[in-house]
C-alpha positions in Angstrom: 0.2 0.1 0.0 1.0 3.4 -0.8 -0.1 6.7 1.0 -1.9 9.2 -0.8 -1.1 12.9 -1.5 -3.1 13.9 1.7 -1.2 11.4 4.1 0.4 12.8 7.4 2.6 10.7 9.6 1.4 10.7 13.3 3.3 13.4 15.6 4.3 10.4 17.9 6.1 8.7 14.9 7.7 11.8 14.0 8.8 12.4 17.3 10.2 8.7 17.6 12.3 9.2 14.6 13.5 12.5 15.7 14.8 10.9 19.1 16.5 7.9 17.6 19.7 8.4 19.1 22.8 6.6 17.5 21.0 5.5 14.5 22.2 6.1 11.0 20.2 7.7 8.2 19.4 4.5 6.7 18.0 3.0 9.9 15.9 6.1 10.2 14.6 5.9 7.0 13.9 2.1 7.3 11.9 2.8 10.5 10.0 5.6 8.8 9.0 3.3 5.7 7.9 0.7 8.5 6.0 3.2 10.4 4.1 4.6 7.4 3.1 1.3 5.9 1.8 0.4 9.5 -0.3 3.8 9.7 -1.7 3.2 6.3 -2.7 -0.3 6.9 -4.3 0.5 10.3 -6.5 3.2 8.4 -8.2 0.5 6.2 -11.8 -0.1 6.9 -13.1 -3.4 6.4 -16.6 -3.7 4.8 -18.9 -6.0 6.2 -21.9 -7.5 4.2 -25.5 -6.0 4.7 -27.3 -7.8 7.5 -30.5 -9.5 6.8 -33.2 -8.0 9.0 -35.6 -10.8 8.6 -33.6 -13.6 9.7 -34.4 -14.9 13.3 -32.3 -13.4 15.8 -30.2 -15.6 18.5 -28.4 -18.9 18.2 -29.9 -22.1 17.5 -27.8 -24.0 19.8 -29.8 -22.8 23.0 -32.8 -24.6 24.1 -35.3 -23.1 26.5 -36.4 -25.0 29.4 -39.9 -26.2 30.1 -40.3 -23.3 32.7 -39.1 -20.7 30.1 -36.8 -18.9 32.5 -33.4 -20.7 31.6 -31.5 -21.7 28.6 -29.3 -24.5 28.2 -26.7 -25.3 25.7 -27.3 -28.3 23.6 
């Protein structure tokens, strides 16, 4: 995944990159690429399938007792 034109790296990540003591420029660039990829992946929203409102609610694995007060798992 690649970041778009409006992508902004979080302030926390920028601060961590700036405070990397003893790291070479190559190590900082590698860390920055990793953090950009992680941030882009975390912003992905998974679409779920639409729910059918006409289906019966609840699970079929539970059976109501004769009194109707409690349920037990089959």
